[in-house]
N, C-alpha and C positions, 0 to 999 in steps of 0.2 A: 504494500500500500504506500502511496506517495501522498504526504500531506503538503498543502500549500499554506505556509504560515505568514500571517500579517505581522507588521512591525508593532501594531497596537490592536488590542481587542476590546477597547473601552466603549465603543459606540456602534450603533447600527450603521451599516455602510450603504451608500447610495445605489439605486437601481443601475446607474451607469457603470459603477465599479463592478457590480455583480455581472453585468453583461460582458464587460471586458474579460472577467475570469472565465465565463462560459465560452467566449470566443477563443480564448487561448487554449482551453481544454479541447475544443472542437477542432482546432488547427494543429493539435499535437500529432506528430507522425505515428505514434503508437496510441491508438484509441483505447481508453480503459474499458474493462468489462462493464463497469458501472462507476458513476461518480456522484458526489453530492456537493453542492455549493451552499455556504452558510452566510447569512446576512450579518451576523455578529460573532464576536469571539476572536481569539487569536488564529484559530484554524479557519482559513477561508474556503478550503475545499479538501475532499478526500477522493483520491483516484485509486481504483482497485485494479491490480495487475496480477497475473499468475506466473509470468515468466521473468527471469532476471534481465534479459536483453531489453524487453519492453520497459521495465522499471528504470533501468539505467539510461536508456534513450530519453525517457521522459524527464528525468532529473537534468540531463544535459540540455534538453530543449528549453526547460524553464530558466535555467541559468543563462543560456545563450540569449533568450528573449529579454531577460532582465538587463543584461549587459547592453542590449540594443535599445533599452529605454522603454520597453513595452509594459513593464510592471515593476513592483517592488516586493513581490512575494518571495519567500524562501522555501524551496522544495526540501522536504525531509522524508527519508525512507523509514518506514516502520515495518519490520519483519515479524510476522505473526506465525508461529509454528516452526518446528525444526526442519521440516521438509522443504521450506522455501529457502533458496540460496541467493545471497546478494553479496558481491565482493565490494565491500566499502572502500578498500584500498585502491582498487582499480578505478572505481567511480571518482574518488578524490584526485587521482592522477589525471583523469580525463578532464575534470572540472578545472584543475590547475592549468592544464594546457589551454583551456578556453580563456582563463584570466591572463595568462602570459601573452597570448595572441592579442587580446584586447588592449593590454597596456602598451604593447609594441605598436599597435595600430594608432593609438592615441598620440604617440610620439611623432607621428607624421599625419595626424588627422586635420580636420577642417579648422579647428581653433588655432592650431600651430601654424597652419598655412596662412590664415588671416593675419596672424601676428607677424610672420615673416614678410608678408606682402607689405604691411604697414611700415615695417622697418626699412624695407627697400625704398618705399616712397619717401620716407623721411630722409634717408641717406642721400637720395638724389636731390631733394630740396635743399639739404645742407650744402651740397656741392654748388648748387646754383647760387645760393645766397653768399657763399664764400667767394665765388667768382665776382659777384657784384660788389662785395666789400673790397676786393682788390682793385677796383676801378676808382675813378675820381668821383667823390660824393660830397655833397654839402654835409656839414656837421650833423644836422638834424636827421638827414637821410641815413648817414652812417650809423647813428645811434639806434635808429629804428631797425636797420638791417642787423646790427649786432645783437639787439635784444631778440629779434626773430630767430637768429641762428642759435642763440643760447637756449631759447625755449624749445626749439627743435632738437637740440642736442640732449636736453633734459628728458624729453619724451622718448627719444631713441634709447637712451640709457635705461630708462624705466622699463621699456618693452623688452630690451635684451635681458635685464635682470629677471623680469617675470618669466621669460622663456627658460632661463637657467633654473629658476625655482621649480617650475613645472617639470622640467626634465629630471631634476634631482629627485622630485617626489615620485615620478614614475620609476626611476631606477631603484629607489628605496622599496617600492612595491614589488618590483621584479626580484630584488634580493630576498624579500620576505617570502616570495613564491619559490625560492630555491634556485633561481638562475645564477650561474657562476658570475663572480664579480667582473672578470675580464670580458665577458660577453655583453654585459650591460654597461660597461664603462664606469663602474662605481668604485674602483680600487682606491682612489684618493678620498672617497667619502666613507670608506668602511669604518673609520674610527669615529665618525660623527653620525649619530642616528637621527635623521630628520623626522621620520614618522615612527611612532612607537606602536607596536601591535602586541596584544596579549599572546600568551602561549598558544601554539597550534595555529590553525588557519580558519578563521571565521570568515567565510565567503561573503556573507552579508555585510560585515564590517569593512572588508577590503573593498567591496563595491561602493559602499557609502563614502569611503575616503577618496576613491577614484573620482566619483561624481563631484565631491567637494573641490578637489584640485582642478578639475575641468572648469567648474564655475568660477573659481578664483582667477584662472587664466583669462576668462572672458570678462570678468568685472574689472573696474578701474580702481583697485585698492592699492594705494601706494605702499602700505605696510607689507603686502605680499612680496613685493620685489626685493625687500631686504630681510625676509623672514629668517633665513639661515644665519645671517650676520647677527641678528638680534638674539637668536637662540644660542649661538656660540658665545656671545658676550655674557648671557645669563649663566651658561655652564662654567665659563671662565671665572666669573664672580663667585659662584658657589664653591668652586675648587679653591679659590683664593681664601675664602672665609674659613674653610676646613683646615687649611694649612696654618692659619694664625693661631 
């Protein structure tokens, strides 16, 4: 049996949400023998399967759809009876592969491309303004051009730092997923843990962190661009106090 777990079970859920769950179940490659959808409680649905392959395919399907942004449910397998076989380690390995591929895709995804495109536009504009500054200008025009270039340089630096923070976060996630440091380019960051995860691999937590990092890349939060430096300063201060 596969349970679909909500993040919260404190209220009745809308008809639209229940329809989404129904649609997801009906689009599942392995159709359940029967299923039930619940309007309230932590358990959103129960899907009944008799075979290991169908059960595992369903778990992978719901995690894949969650990574695609279709829902926020957490699939959980409940094995009832000793005759039913389910290889949890194999399932975890396959889910891990999904998350690794997703993190790698995000490193070259649309948000990153938009950021890179904007950096390219700003770089070109800085070159243009710098060329104008090299010519003969009235003092007022020179001051305006200089201020414009400074503003552009500040924006460019902010975007580059945001990109660095996002990439560092994705590398940290890949490290937590067990990817070798040399493959994710995180050797230099191995001594500094940007994102902290509890023991084991909580797939729902990992996904939530991934969504948060994507949102922060898209948002214009100045503090995100210097997060690692702030955290390093905090850690350094804590170490300094302990040594005193």
